[in-house]
N, C-alpha and C positions, 0 to 999 in steps of 0.2 A: 504493500499500499504506500510505502514511502516513495518508491520510484514513480508511482502513478501521480502522487501529489506533487512531486518535483516536476514532472512533465506538465501538469496543469499550470503550475506557477510559470514555467518556461513559455508555454503558449500564450499565457496572459501577458507576460512581459514583452514577447515578440509583437503581439498585437497592440499593445500600448505603445511600444516604440514606433511602430509604423503609423499609428494614428497621430502621434505628436509630430512626426516627420511630415505627414500630409498637411497638418495645420500650419506648422511654423516654418518648414523649409520649402515644400512644393507649392504651397498656396500662393497665388498671385496677390490676392488681397491681403492676407495676413491679419494677425490679431489687431493691428493698429487701425485698420479701416473699420473694423467691427467696433472698436473702442470709440472712434470719432462719430460713427453713426450713432451709437447708444447715447453718447453725450449730447449730440444734436437733438435727438428724440426727447430726452429728458428736459432740455432747455426749452424746446418748443412746448412741452406739456406745462411747464412752469409759466411761460409767457401766455398761454391760453387760459390758464387759471387767473392770472392777473387781470387779463383783459375781459374775461368772460364772467 
């Protein structure tokens, strides 16, 4: 059972590694565009609350 658990951990680690690579390395937009979009969205919501 120990080998089975180690294999599961290895597969999870492998998948997590490639997921992170896809987000931070291979993505054209990257996390910075998501961050900018989210900040703009929150600022628009605050402006709407002030004017509305």
